[in-house]
mmCIF file as Biopython writes it, N, C-alpha, C and O atoms, coordinates in Angstrom:
data_model
#
loop_
_atom_site.group_PDB
_atom_site.id
_atom_site.type_symbol
_atom_site.label_atom_id
_atom_site.label_alt_id
_atom_site.label_comp_id
_atom_site.label_asym_id
_atom_site.label_entity_id
_atom_site.label_seq_id
_atom_site.pdbx_PDB_ins_code
_atom_site.Cartn_x
_atom_site.Cartn_y
_atom_site.Cartn_z
_atom_site.occupancy
_atom_site.B_iso_or_equiv
_atom_site.auth_seq_id
_atom_site.auth_asym_id
_atom_site.pdbx_PDB_model_num
ATOM 1   N N  . MET A ? 1  ? 116.762 -57.470 162.438 1.0 0.0 1  A 1 
ATOM 2   C CA . MET A ? 1  ? 116.545 -58.798 162.223 1.0 0.0 1  A 1 
ATOM 3   C C  . MET A ? 1  ? 116.468 -58.639 160.668 1.0 0.0 1  A 1 
ATOM 4   O O  . MET A ? 1  ? 116.052 -57.606 160.144 1.0 0.0 1  A 1 
ATOM 5   N N  . MET A ? 2  ? 116.958 -59.885 159.867 1.0 0.0 2  A 1 
ATOM 6   C CA . MET A ? 2  ? 117.167 -59.620 158.436 1.0 0.0 2  A 1 
ATOM 7   C C  . MET A ? 2  ? 115.750 -59.032 157.665 1.0 0.0 2  A 1 
ATOM 8   O O  . MET A ? 2  ? 115.706 -58.229 156.734 1.0 0.0 2  A 1 
ATOM 9   N N  . TYR A ? 3  ? 114.588 -59.713 158.377 1.0 0.0 3  A 1 
ATOM 10  C CA . TYR A ? 3  ? 113.455 -59.411 157.563 1.0 0.0 3  A 1 
ATOM 11  C C  . TYR A ? 3  ? 112.730 -58.198 157.623 1.0 0.0 3  A 1 
ATOM 12  O O  . TYR A ? 3  ? 111.684 -57.918 157.038 1.0 0.0 3  A 1 
ATOM 13  N N  . LYS A ? 4  ? 113.353 -57.566 158.336 1.0 0.0 4  A 1 
ATOM 14  C CA . LYS A ? 4  ? 112.651 -56.095 158.564 1.0 0.0 4  A 1 
ATOM 15  C C  . LYS A ? 4  ? 114.092 -55.239 157.253 1.0 0.0 4  A 1 
ATOM 16  O O  . LYS A ? 4  ? 114.039 -54.117 156.749 1.0 0.0 4  A 1 
ATOM 17  N N  . GLY A ? 5  ? 114.960 -56.084 157.116 1.0 0.0 5  A 1 
ATOM 18  C CA . GLY A ? 5  ? 116.146 -54.905 156.242 1.0 0.0 5  A 1 
ATOM 19  C C  . GLY A ? 5  ? 115.670 -54.779 155.107 1.0 0.0 5  A 1 
ATOM 20  O O  . GLY A ? 5  ? 115.676 -53.698 154.518 1.0 0.0 5  A 1 
ATOM 21  N N  . GLN A ? 6  ? 115.027 -56.209 154.460 1.0 0.0 6  A 1 
ATOM 22  C CA . GLN A ? 6  ? 114.467 -56.591 153.249 1.0 0.0 6  A 1 
ATOM 23  C C  . GLN A ? 6  ? 112.742 -56.304 152.737 1.0 0.0 6  A 1 
ATOM 24  O O  . GLN A ? 6  ? 112.106 -56.415 151.689 1.0 0.0 6  A 1 
ATOM 25  N N  . ARG A ? 7  ? 112.432 -55.831 154.318 1.0 0.0 7  A 1 
ATOM 26  C CA . ARG A ? 7  ? 110.999 -55.539 154.229 1.0 0.0 7  A 1 
ATOM 27  C C  . ARG A ? 7  ? 110.356 -56.999 153.917 1.0 0.0 7  A 1 
ATOM 28  O O  . ARG A ? 7  ? 109.293 -56.982 153.296 1.0 0.0 7  A 1 
ATOM 29  N N  . SER A ? 8  ? 110.693 -57.790 154.148 1.0 0.0 8  A 1 
ATOM 30  C CA . SER A ? 8  ? 109.895 -59.481 154.067 1.0 0.0 8  A 1 
ATOM 31  C C  . SER A ? 8  ? 108.303 -59.160 154.923 1.0 0.0 8  A 1 
ATOM 32  O O  . SER A ? 8  ? 107.192 -59.524 154.535 1.0 0.0 8  A 1 
ATOM 33  N N  . ASP A ? 9  ? 108.689 -58.239 156.384 1.0 0.0 9  A 1 
ATOM 34  C CA . ASP A ? 9  ? 107.112 -58.246 156.994 1.0 0.0 9  A 1 
ATOM 35  C C  . ASP A ? 9  ? 106.115 -57.469 156.271 1.0 0.0 9  A 1 
ATOM 36  O O  . ASP A ? 9  ? 104.926 -57.724 156.461 1.0 0.0 9  A 1 
ATOM 37  N N  . MET A ? 10 ? 106.528 -56.382 155.315 1.0 0.0 10 A 1 
ATOM 38  C CA . MET A ? 10 ? 105.617 -55.638 154.394 1.0 0.0 10 A 1 
ATOM 39  C C  . MET A ? 10 ? 105.236 -56.770 153.426 1.0 0.0 10 A 1 
ATOM 40  O O  . MET A ? 10 ? 104.048 -56.909 153.135 1.0 0.0 10 A 1 
ATOM 41  N N  . GLY A ? 11 ? 106.351 -57.746 152.808 1.0 0.0 11 A 1 
ATOM 42  C CA . GLY A ? 11 ? 105.794 -58.398 151.840 1.0 0.0 11 A 1 
ATOM 43  C C  . GLY A ? 11 ? 104.523 -59.810 152.390 1.0 0.0 11 A 1 
ATOM 44  O O  . GLY A ? 11 ? 103.557 -60.179 151.722 1.0 0.0 11 A 1 
ATOM 45  N N  . TYR A ? 12 ? 104.907 -60.300 153.635 1.0 0.0 12 A 1 
ATOM 46  C CA . TYR A ? 12 ? 103.851 -61.271 154.652 1.0 0.0 12 A 1 
ATOM 47  C C  . TYR A ? 12 ? 102.447 -60.272 154.605 1.0 0.0 12 A 1 
ATOM 48  O O  . TYR A ? 12 ? 101.332 -60.734 154.365 1.0 0.0 12 A 1 
ATOM 49  N N  . VAL A ? 13 ? 102.681 -58.993 154.846 1.0 0.0 13 A 1 
ATOM 50  C CA . VAL A ? 13 ? 101.283 -58.324 155.015 1.0 0.0 13 A 1 
ATOM 51  C C  . VAL A ? 13 ? 100.753 -58.240 153.259 1.0 0.0 13 A 1 
ATOM 52  O O  . VAL A ? 13 ? 99.628  -58.607 152.921 1.0 0.0 13 A 1 
ATOM 53  N N  . ASN A ? 14 ? 101.421 -57.889 152.624 1.0 0.0 14 A 1 
ATOM 54  C CA . ASN A ? 14 ? 100.743 -57.436 151.323 1.0 0.0 14 A 1 
ATOM 55  C C  . ASN A ? 14 ? 100.422 -58.457 151.044 1.0 0.0 14 A 1 
ATOM 56  O O  . ASN A ? 14 ? 99.650  -58.294 150.099 1.0 0.0 14 A 1 
ATOM 57  N N  . GLY A ? 15 ? 100.580 -60.362 151.432 1.0 0.0 15 A 1 
ATOM 58  C CA . GLY A ? 15 ? 100.598 -61.173 150.854 1.0 0.0 15 A 1 
ATOM 59  C C  . GLY A ? 15 ? 99.203  -61.382 151.343 1.0 0.0 15 A 1 
ATOM 60  O O  . GLY A ? 15 ? 98.416  -61.766 150.478 1.0 0.0 15 A 1 
ATOM 61  N N  . LEU A ? 16 ? 98.561  -61.148 152.982 1.0 0.0 16 A 1 
ATOM 62  C CA . LEU A ? 16 ? 97.460  -61.563 153.502 1.0 0.0 16 A 1 
ATOM 63  C C  . LEU A ? 16 ? 96.497  -61.033 153.195 1.0 0.0 16 A 1 
ATOM 64  O O  . LEU A ? 16 ? 95.346  -61.380 153.460 1.0 0.0 16 A 1 
ATOM 65  N N  . LEU A ? 17 ? 96.996  -59.753 152.353 1.0 0.0 17 A 1 
ATOM 66  C CA . LEU A ? 17 ? 95.716  -58.686 151.413 1.0 0.0 17 A 1 
ATOM 67  C C  . LEU A ? 17 ? 95.329  -59.329 150.010 1.0 0.0 17 A 1 
ATOM 68  O O  . LEU A ? 17 ? 94.891  -58.699 149.047 1.0 0.0 17 A 1 
ATOM 69  N N  . GLY A ? 18 ? 95.550  -60.584 150.066 1.0 0.0 18 A 1 
ATOM 70  C CA . GLY A ? 18 ? 95.876  -61.665 149.135 1.0 0.0 18 A 1 
ATOM 71  C C  . GLY A ? 18 ? 96.188  -60.960 147.735 1.0 0.0 18 A 1 
ATOM 72  O O  . GLY A ? 18 ? 95.474  -61.269 146.781 1.0 0.0 18 A 1 
ATOM 73  N N  . ARG A ? 19 ? 97.569  -59.708 147.500 1.0 0.0 19 A 1 
ATOM 74  C CA . ARG A ? 19 ? 98.427  -59.099 146.550 1.0 0.0 19 A 1 
ATOM 75  C C  . ARG A ? 19 ? 99.475  -60.230 146.182 1.0 0.0 19 A 1 
ATOM 76  O O  . ARG A ? 19 ? 99.739  -61.267 146.790 1.0 0.0 19 A 1 
ATOM 77  N N  . ARG A ? 20 ? 100.045 -59.663 144.877 1.0 0.0 20 A 1 
ATOM 78  C CA . ARG A ? 20 ? 101.068 -60.035 143.855 1.0 0.0 20 A 1 
ATOM 79  C C  . ARG A ? 20 ? 102.332 -59.188 144.820 1.0 0.0 20 A 1 
ATOM 80  O O  . ARG A ? 20 ? 102.019 -58.276 145.586 1.0 0.0 20 A 1 
ATOM 81  N N  . PRO A ? 21 ? 103.549 -59.578 144.670 1.0 0.0 21 A 1 
ATOM 82  C CA . PRO A ? 21 ? 105.204 -58.677 145.549 1.0 0.0 21 A 1 
ATOM 83  C C  . PRO A ? 21 ? 105.092 -57.713 144.133 1.0 0.0 21 A 1 
ATOM 84  O O  . PRO A ? 21 ? 106.158 -57.099 144.130 1.0 0.0 21 A 1 
ATOM 85  N N  . GLU A ? 22 ? 104.472 -57.381 143.186 1.0 0.0 22 A 1 
ATOM 86  C CA . GLU A ? 22 ? 104.527 -56.636 142.107 1.0 0.0 22 A 1 
ATOM 87  C C  . GLU A ? 22 ? 103.280 -55.647 142.327 1.0 0.0 22 A 1 
ATOM 88  O O  . GLU A ? 22 ? 103.022 -54.757 141.516 1.0 0.0 22 A 1 
ATOM 89  N N  . ASP A ? 23 ? 102.557 -55.865 143.448 1.0 0.0 23 A 1 
ATOM 90  C CA . ASP A ? 23 ? 101.349 -55.048 143.127 1.0 0.0 23 A 1 
ATOM 91  C C  . ASP A ? 23 ? 102.082 -53.814 143.751 1.0 0.0 23 A 1 
ATOM 92  O O  . ASP A ? 23 ? 102.962 -53.844 144.611 1.0 0.0 23 A 1 
ATOM 93  N N  . PRO A ? 24 ? 101.339 -52.337 142.919 1.0 0.0 24 A 1 
ATOM 94  C CA . PRO A ? 24 ? 101.996 -51.210 143.499 1.0 0.0 24 A 1 
ATOM 95  C C  . PRO A ? 24 ? 101.753 -50.402 144.776 1.0 0.0 24 A 1 
ATOM 96  O O  . PRO A ? 24 ? 102.216 -49.328 145.159 1.0 0.0 24 A 1 
ATOM 97  N N  . ARG A ? 25 ? 100.685 -51.450 145.433 1.0 0.0 25 A 1 
ATOM 98  C CA . ARG A ? 25 ? 100.243 -51.027 146.616 1.0 0.0 25 A 1 
ATOM 99  C C  . ARG A ? 25 ? 100.623 -51.370 147.556 1.0 0.0 25 A 1 
ATOM 100 O O  . ARG A ? 25 ? 100.060 -50.927 148.557 1.0 0.0 25 A 1 
ATOM 101 N N  . LEU A ? 26 ? 101.656 -52.237 147.717 1.0 0.0 26 A 1 
ATOM 102 C CA . LEU A ? 26 ? 102.568 -52.788 148.568 1.0 0.0 26 A 1 
ATOM 103 C C  . LEU A ? 26 ? 103.674 -52.008 149.748 1.0 0.0 26 A 1 
ATOM 104 O O  . LEU A ? 26 ? 104.277 -52.532 150.684 1.0 0.0 26 A 1 
ATOM 105 N N  . ARG A ? 27 ? 103.661 -50.660 149.318 1.0 0.0 27 A 1 
ATOM 106 C CA . ARG A ? 27 ? 104.323 -49.993 150.649 1.0 0.0 27 A 1 
ATOM 107 C C  . ARG A ? 27 ? 103.325 -49.713 151.234 1.0 0.0 27 A 1 
ATOM 108 O O  . ARG A ? 27 ? 103.428 -49.478 152.438 1.0 0.0 27 A 1 
ATOM 109 N N  . CYS A ? 28 ? 102.132 -49.646 150.645 1.0 0.0 28 A 1 
ATOM 110 C CA . CYS A ? 28 ? 100.610 -49.166 151.457 1.0 0.0 28 A 1 
ATOM 111 C C  . CYS A ? 28 ? 100.444 -50.117 152.832 1.0 0.0 28 A 1 
ATOM 112 O O  . CYS A ? 28 ? 99.962  -49.720 153.892 1.0 0.0 28 A 1 
ATOM 113 N N  . ALA A ? 29 ? 100.883 -51.271 152.604 1.0 0.0 29 A 1 
ATOM 114 C CA . ALA A ? 29 ? 100.210 -53.001 152.971 1.0 0.0 29 A 1 
ATOM 115 C C  . ALA A ? 29 ? 100.012 -52.540 154.628 1.0 0.0 29 A 1 
ATOM 116 O O  . ALA A ? 29 ? 98.856  -52.531 155.051 1.0 0.0 29 A 1 
ATOM 117 N N  . PHE A ? 30 ? 100.885 -52.242 155.359 1.0 0.0 30 A 1 
ATOM 118 C CA . PHE A ? 30 ? 100.365 -52.334 157.113 1.0 0.0 30 A 1 
ATOM 119 C C  . PHE A ? 30 ? 99.665  -51.363 157.448 1.0 0.0 30 A 1 
ATOM 120 O O  . PHE A ? 30 ? 99.260  -51.369 158.610 1.0 0.0 30 A 1 
ATOM 121 N N  . GLU A ? 31 ? 99.146  -49.784 156.226 1.0 0.0 31 A 1 
ATOM 122 C CA . GLU A ? 31 ? 98.051  -49.353 156.883 1.0 0.0 31 A 1 
ATOM 123 C C  . GLU A ? 31 ? 96.930  -49.246 156.189 1.0 0.0 31 A 1 
ATOM 124 O O  . GLU A ? 31 ? 95.946  -48.543 156.420 1.0 0.0 31 A 1 
ATOM 125 N N  . GLU A ? 32 ? 97.216  -50.266 154.999 1.0 0.0 32 A 1 
ATOM 126 C CA . GLU A ? 32 ? 95.768  -51.318 154.602 1.0 0.0 32 A 1 
ATOM 127 C C  . GLU A ? 32 ? 94.984  -52.025 155.644 1.0 0.0 32 A 1 
ATOM 128 O O  . GLU A ? 32 ? 93.825  -51.824 156.009 1.0 0.0 32 A 1 
ATOM 129 N N  . ALA A ? 33 ? 96.138  -53.170 156.175 1.0 0.0 33 A 1 
ATOM 130 C CA . ALA A ? 33 ? 95.841  -53.975 156.432 1.0 0.0 33 A 1 
ATOM 131 C C  . ALA A ? 33 ? 95.129  -53.156 157.588 1.0 0.0 33 A 1 
ATOM 132 O O  . ALA A ? 33 ? 94.017  -53.563 157.924 1.0 0.0 33 A 1 
ATOM 133 N N  . LYS A ? 34 ? 95.628  -52.092 158.205 1.0 0.0 34 A 1 
ATOM 134 C CA . LYS A ? 34 ? 94.454  -51.392 159.536 1.0 0.0 34 A 1 
ATOM 135 C C  . LYS A ? 34 ? 93.499  -51.051 159.177 1.0 0.0 34 A 1 
ATOM 136 O O  . LYS A ? 34 ? 92.466  -51.153 159.838 1.0 0.0 34 A 1 
ATOM 137 N N  . ASP A ? 35 ? 93.572  -50.529 157.982 1.0 0.0 35 A 1 
ATOM 138 C CA . ASP A ? 35 ? 92.099  -49.914 157.757 1.0 0.0 35 A 1 
ATOM 139 C C  . ASP A ? 35 ? 91.069  -51.051 157.271 1.0 0.0 35 A 1 
ATOM 140 O O  . ASP A ? 35 ? 89.858  -50.872 157.143 1.0 0.0 35 A 1 
ATOM 141 N N  . ALA A ? 36 ? 91.927  -52.542 156.963 1.0 0.0 36 A 1 
ATOM 142 C CA . ALA A ? 36 ? 90.834  -53.650 156.803 1.0 0.0 36 A 1 
ATOM 143 C C  . ALA A ? 36 ? 90.480  -54.388 157.824 1.0 0.0 36 A 1 
ATOM 144 O O  . ALA A ? 36 ? 89.884  -55.459 157.705 1.0 0.0 36 A 1 
ATOM 145 N N  . ASN A ? 37 ? 90.973  -53.640 159.393 1.0 0.0 37 A 1 
ATOM 146 C CA . ASN A ? 37 ? 90.432  -54.136 160.569 1.0 0.0 37 A 1 
ATOM 147 C C  . ASN A ? 37 ? 91.252  -55.355 160.595 1.0 0.0 37 A 1 
ATOM 148 O O  . ASN A ? 37 ? 90.753  -56.397 161.019 1.0 0.0 37 A 1 
ATOM 149 N N  . THR A ? 38 ? 92.545  -55.315 160.154 1.0 0.0 38 A 1 
ATOM 150 C CA . THR A ? 38 ? 93.167  -56.830 160.484 1.0 0.0 38 A 1 
ATOM 151 C C  . THR A ? 38 ? 94.596  -56.186 161.675 1.0 0.0 38 A 1 
ATOM 152 O O  . THR A ? 38 ? 95.694  -56.738 161.597 1.0 0.0 38 A 1 
ATOM 153 N N  . GLU A ? 39 ? 94.452  -55.425 162.336 1.0 0.0 39 A 1 
ATOM 154 C CA . GLU A ? 39 ? 95.053  -55.437 163.727 1.0 0.0 39 A 1 
ATOM 155 C C  . GLU A ? 39 ? 94.465  -56.263 164.819 1.0 0.0 39 A 1 
ATOM 156 O O  . GLU A ? 39 ? 93.255  -56.332 165.037 1.0 0.0 39 A 1 
ATOM 157 N N  . GLY A ? 40 ? 95.387  -56.885 165.489 1.0 0.0 40 A 1 
ATOM 158 C CA . GLY A ? 40 ? 94.976  -57.103 167.035 1.0 0.0 40 A 1 
ATOM 159 C C  . GLY A ? 40 ? 95.372  -58.772 166.519 1.0 0.0 40 A 1 
ATOM 160 O O  . GLY A ? 40 ? 95.437  -59.504 167.506 1.0 0.0 40 A 1 
ATOM 161 N N  . GLU A ? 41 ? 95.578  -59.326 165.527 1.0 0.0 41 A 1 
ATOM 162 C CA . GLU A ? 41 ? 95.636  -60.582 165.697 1.0 0.0 41 A 1 
ATOM 163 C C  . GLU A ? 41 ? 96.921  -60.781 165.485 1.0 0.0 41 A 1 
ATOM 164 O O  . GLU A ? 41 ? 97.444  -59.980 164.709 1.0 0.0 41 A 1 
ATOM 165 N N  . GLN A ? 42 ? 97.780  -61.834 166.062 1.0 0.0 42 A 1 
ATOM 166 C CA . GLN A ? 42 ? 99.200  -62.122 166.047 1.0 0.0 42 A 1 
ATOM 167 C C  . GLN A ? 42 ? 99.190  -63.801 165.424 1.0 0.0 42 A 1 
ATOM 168 O O  . GLN A ? 42 ? 98.519  -64.628 166.042 1.0 0.0 42 A 1 
ATOM 169 N N  . VAL A ? 43 ? 99.748  -64.106 164.535 1.0 0.0 43 A 1 
ATOM 170 C CA . VAL A ? 43 ? 100.648 -65.523 164.335 1.0 0.0 43 A 1 
ATOM 171 C C  . VAL A ? 43 ? 101.923 -65.487 164.111 1.0 0.0 43 A 1 
ATOM 172 O O  . VAL A ? 43 ? 102.196 -64.713 163.193 1.0 0.0 43 A 1 
ATOM 173 N N  . VAL A ? 44 ? 102.557 -65.857 164.440 1.0 0.0 44 A 1 
ATOM 174 C CA . VAL A ? 44 ? 104.173 -66.771 164.574 1.0 0.0 44 A 1 
ATOM 175 C C  . VAL A ? 44 ? 104.540 -67.480 163.887 1.0 0.0 44 A 1 
ATOM 176 O O  . VAL A ? 44 ? 104.298 -68.685 163.934 1.0 0.0 44 A 1 
ATOM 177 N N  . VAL A ? 45 ? 105.550 -66.648 162.673 1.0 0.0 45 A 1 
ATOM 178 C CA . VAL A ? 45 ? 105.463 -67.914 161.318 1.0 0.0 45 A 1 
ATOM 179 C C  . VAL A ? 45 ? 107.465 -67.359 161.539 1.0 0.0 45 A 1 
ATOM 180 O O  . VAL A ? 45 ? 108.181 -66.424 161.897 1.0 0.0 45 A 1 
ATOM 181 N N  . TYR A ? 46 ? 107.494 -68.776 161.003 1.0 0.0 46 A 1 
ATOM 182 C CA . TYR A ? 46 ? 108.686 -69.108 160.560 1.0 0.0 46 A 1 
ATOM 183 C C  . TYR A ? 46 ? 109.379 -69.047 159.582 1.0 0.0 46 A 1 
ATOM 184 O O  . TYR A ? 46 ? 109.637 -70.235 159.389 1.0 0.0 46 A 1 
ATOM 185 N N  . SER A ? 47 ? 109.964 -68.382 158.669 1.0 0.0 47 A 1 
ATOM 186 C CA . SER A ? 47 ? 110.449 -68.777 157.562 1.0 0.0 47 A 1 
ATOM 187 C C  . SER A ? 47 ? 111.653 -68.557 156.984 1.0 0.0 47 A 1 
ATOM 188 O O  . SER A ? 47 ? 112.348 -67.584 157.275 1.0 0.0 47 A 1 
ATOM 189 N N  . ASP A ? 48 ? 112.052 -69.630 155.949 1.0 0.0 48 A 1 
ATOM 190 C CA . ASP A ? 48 ? 112.973 -68.873 154.937 1.0 0.0 48 A 1 
ATOM 191 C C  . ASP A ? 48 ? 112.720 -67.972 153.978 1.0 0.0 48 A 1 
ATOM 192 O O  . ASP A ? 48 ? 111.525 -67.731 153.804 1.0 0.0 48 A 1 
ATOM 193 N N  . SER A ? 49 ? 113.774 -67.195 153.057 1.0 0.0 49 A 1 
ATOM 194 C CA . SER A ? 49 ? 113.946 -66.310 152.321 1.0 0.0 49 A 1 
ATOM 195 C C  . SER A ? 49 ? 114.797 -67.071 151.069 1.0 0.0 49 A 1 
ATOM 196 O O  . SER A ? 49 ? 115.216 -66.122 150.406 1.0 0.0 49 A 1 
ATOM 197 N N  . PRO A ? 50 ? 115.155 -68.043 150.566 1.0 0.0 50 A 1 
ATOM 198 C CA . PRO A ? 50 ? 115.960 -68.574 149.318 1.0 0.0 50 A 1 
ATOM 199 C C  . PRO A ? 50 ? 116.569 -67.516 148.769 1.0 0.0 50 A 1 
ATOM 200 O O  . PRO A ? 50 ? 117.787 -67.344 148.809 1.0 0.0 50 A 1 
ATOM 201 N N  . GLY A ? 51 ? 115.826 -66.820 148.273 1.0 0.0 51 A 1 
ATOM 202 C CA . GLY A ? 51 ? 116.166 -65.633 147.406 1.0 0.0 51 A 1 
ATOM 203 C C  . GLY A ? 51 ? 115.085 -65.777 145.828 1.0 0.0 51 A 1 
ATOM 204 O O  . GLY A ? 51 ? 114.287 -66.644 145.472 1.0 0.0 51 A 1 
ATOM 205 N N  . GLY A ? 52 ? 115.501 -64.615 145.254 1.0 0.0 52 A 1 
ATOM 206 C CA . GLY A ? 52 ? 114.418 -64.265 143.935 1.0 0.0 52 A 1 
ATOM 207 C C  . GLY A ? 52 ? 112.963 -64.507 143.988 1.0 0.0 52 A 1 
ATOM 208 O O  . GLY A ? 52 ? 112.093 -64.971 143.252 1.0 0.0 52 A 1 
ATOM 209 N N  . GLY A ? 53 ? 113.097 -63.853 145.504 1.0 0.0 53 A 1 
ATOM 210 C CA . GLY A ? 53 ? 111.276 -63.696 145.577 1.0 0.0 53 A 1 
ATOM 211 C C  . GLY A ? 53 ? 110.427 -65.067 145.929 1.0 0.0 53 A 1 
ATOM 212 O O  . GLY A ? 53 ? 109.254 -65.247 145.600 1.0 0.0 53 A 1 
ATOM 213 N N  . THR A ? 54 ? 111.133 -65.864 146.557 1.0 0.0 54 A 1 
ATOM 214 C CA . THR A ? 54 ? 110.681 -67.277 146.549 1.0 0.0 54 A 1 
ATOM 215 C C  . THR A ? 54 ? 110.657 -67.019 148.342 1.0 0.0 54 A 1 
ATOM 216 O O  . THR A ? 54 ? 111.480 -66.337 148.952 1.0 0.0 54 A 1 
ATOM 217 N N  . VAL A ? 55 ? 109.515 -67.745 148.936 1.0 0.0 55 A 1 
ATOM 218 C CA . VAL A ? 55 ? 109.448 -68.004 150.087 1.0 0.0 55 A 1 
ATOM 219 C C  . VAL A ? 55 ? 109.078 -69.752 150.227 1.0 0.0 55 A 1 
ATOM 220 O O  . VAL A ? 55 ? 108.442 -70.463 149.449 1.0 0.0 55 A 1 
ATOM 221 N N  . LYS A ? 56 ? 109.890 -70.171 151.808 1.0 0.0 56 A 1 
ATOM 222 C CA . LYS A ? 56 ? 109.309 -71.439 152.427 1.0 0.0 56 A 1 
ATOM 223 C C  . LYS A ? 56 ? 109.230 -70.792 153.358 1.0 0.0 56 A 1 
ATOM 224 O O  . LYS A ? 56 ? 109.954 -69.833 153.626 1.0 0.0 56 A 1 
ATOM 225 N N  . LEU A ? 57 ? 107.965 -71.393 154.263 1.0 0.0 57 A 1 
ATOM 226 C CA . LEU A ? 57 ? 107.002 -71.324 155.352 1.0 0.0 57 A 1 
ATOM 227 C C  . LEU A ? 57 ? 107.820 -72.317 155.923 1.0 0.0 57 A 1 
ATOM 228 O O  . LEU A ? 57 ? 108.369 -73.189 155.249 1.0 0.0 57 A 1 
ATOM 229 N N  . LEU A ? 58 ? 107.933 -72.197 157.324 1.0 0.0 58 A 1 
ATOM 230 C CA . LEU A ? 58 ? 108.917 -73.477 158.114 1.0 0.0 58 A 1 
ATOM 231 C C  . LEU A ? 58 ? 108.083 -73.625 159.311 1.0 0.0 58 A 1 
ATOM 232 O O  . LEU A ? 58 ? 108.388 -74.675 159.877 1.0 0.0 58 A 1 
ATOM 233 N N  . ALA A ? 59 ? 106.869 -72.800 160.107 1.0 0.0 59 A 1 
ATOM 234 C CA . ALA A ? 59 ? 106.831 -73.507 160.769 1.0 0.0 59 A 1 
ATOM 235 C C  . ALA A ? 59 ? 105.318 -72.655 160.908 1.0 0.0 59 A 1 
ATOM 236 O O  . ALA A ? 59 ? 105.225 -72.305 159.732 1.0 0.0 59 A 1 
ATOM 237 N N  . VAL A ? 60 ? 104.101 -72.107 161.564 1.0 0.0 60 A 1 
ATOM 238 C CA . VAL A ? 60 ? 103.260 -71.178 162.138 1.0 0.0 60 A 1 
ATOM 239 C C  . VAL A ? 60 ? 102.722 -71.691 163.270 1.0 0.0 60 A 1 
ATOM 240 O O  . VAL A ? 60 ? 102.404 -72.861 163.483 1.0 0.0 60 A 1 
ATOM 241 N N  . ASP A ? 61 ? 102.596 -70.287 164.337 1.0 0.0 61 A 1 
ATOM 242 C CA . ASP A ? 61 ? 102.093 -70.971 165.259 1.0 0.0 61 A 1 
ATOM 243 C C  . ASP A ? 61 ? 102.483 -72.005 165.825 1.0 0.0 61 A 1 
ATOM 244 O O  . ASP A ? 61 ? 101.587 -72.725 166.266 1.0 0.0 61 A 1 
ATOM 245 N N  . GLY A ? 62 ? 104.053 -72.500 166.040 1.0 0.0 62 A 1 
ATOM 246 C CA . GLY A ? 62 ? 104.357 -73.592 166.634 1.0 0.0 62 A 1 
ATOM 247 C C  . GLY A ? 62 ? 104.352 -75.145 166.019 1.0 0.0 62 A 1 
ATOM 248 O O  . GLY A ? 62 ? 105.120 -76.051 166.342 1.0 0.0 62 A 1 
ATOM 249 N N  . PHE A ? 63 ? 103.021 -75.207 164.819 1.0 0.0 63 A 1 
ATOM 250 C CA . PHE A ? 63 ? 103.190 -76.384 164.292 1.0 0.0 63 A 1 
ATOM 251 C C  . PHE A ? 63 ? 104.173 -76.394 162.852 1.0 0.0 63 A 1 
ATOM 252 O O  . PHE A ? 63 ? 103.919 -75.606 161.941 1.0 0.0 63 A 1 
ATOM 253 N N  . ASP A ? 64 ? 105.052 -77.150 162.783 1.0 0.0 64 A 1 
ATOM 254 C CA . ASP A ? 64 ? 106.121 -77.567 161.703 1.0 0.0 64 A 1 
ATOM 255 C C  . ASP A ? 64 ? 104.915 -77.737 160.064 1.0 0.0 64 A 1 
ATOM 256 O O  . ASP A ? 64 ? 103.869 -78.367 159.906 1.0 0.0 64 A 1 
ATOM 257 N N  . ILE A ? 65 ? 105.735 -76.833 159.109 1.0 0.0 65 A 1 
ATOM 258 C CA . ILE A ? 65 ? 104.881 -76.775 158.033 1.0 0.0 65 A 1 
ATOM 259 C C  . ILE A ? 65 ? 105.894 -77.088 156.860 1.0 0.0 65 A 1 
ATOM 260 O O  . ILE A ? 65 ? 107.075 -77.204 157.184 1.0 0.0 65 A 1 
ATOM 261 N N  . SER A ? 66 ? 105.564 -77.230 155.580 1.0 0.0 66 A 1 
ATOM 262 C CA . SER A ? 66 ? 106.939 -77.066 154.278 1.0 0.0 66 A 1 
ATOM 263 C C  . SER A ? 66 ? 105.636 -76.292 152.892 1.0 0.0 66 A 1 
ATOM 264 O O  . SER A ? 66 ? 104.708 -76.611 152.148 1.0 0.0 66 A 1 
ATOM 265 N N  . ILE A ? 67 ? 106.361 -75.293 153.266 1.0 0.0 67 A 1 
ATOM 266 C CA . ILE A ? 67 ? 105.447 -74.550 152.041 1.0 0.0 67 A 1 
ATOM 267 C C  . ILE A ? 67 ? 105.907 -73.553 150.817 1.0 0.0 67 A 1 
ATOM 268 O O  . ILE A ? 67 ? 105.669 -72.358 150.995 1.0 0.0 67 A 1 
ATOM 269 N N  . PHE A ? 68 ? 106.426 -73.869 149.821 1.0 0.0 68 A 1 
ATOM 270 C CA . PHE A ? 68 ? 107.483 -73.321 149.168 1.0 0.0 68 A 1 
ATOM 271 C C  . PHE A ? 68 ? 106.696 -72.417 148.034 1.0 0.0 68 A 1 
ATOM 272 O O  . PHE A ? 68 ? 105.701 -72.967 147.561 1.0 0.0 68 A 1 
ATOM 273 N N  . GLY A ? 69 ? 106.995 -71.171 147.564 1.0 0.0 69 A 1 
ATOM 274 C CA . GLY A ? 69 ? 106.392 -70.791 146.851 1.0 0.0 69 A 1 
ATOM 275 C C  . GLY A ? 69 ? 106.932 -69.367 146.332 1.0 0.0 69 A 1 
ATOM 276 O O  . GLY A ? 69 ? 107.855 -68.879 146.984 1.0 0.0 69 A 1 
ATOM 277 N N  . ASP A ? 70 ? 106.477 -68.700 145.295 1.0 0.0 70 A 1 
ATOM 278 C CA . ASP A ? 70 ? 106.923 -67.222 145.101 1.0 0.0 70 A 1 
ATOM 279 C C  . ASP A ? 70 ? 106.217 -66.519 144.639 1.0 0.0 70 A 1 
ATOM 280 O O  . ASP A ? 70 ? 106.538 -65.343 144.471 1.0 0.0 70 A 1 
#
């Protein structure tokens, strides 16, 4: 899957922790999310990455949305 190769999964977790992409703690996002006790919840997100650090969210848990951000 492309998102794992580009580490988008890490970026999403980093964002859920309230951090920007350039935050130096990016590589620790999974470990810090576990430490923050965010493990166990599951959300299904469909998105598109048009490039340049931007993302478009298309659906969350089966609900269609259209959110674009960088």
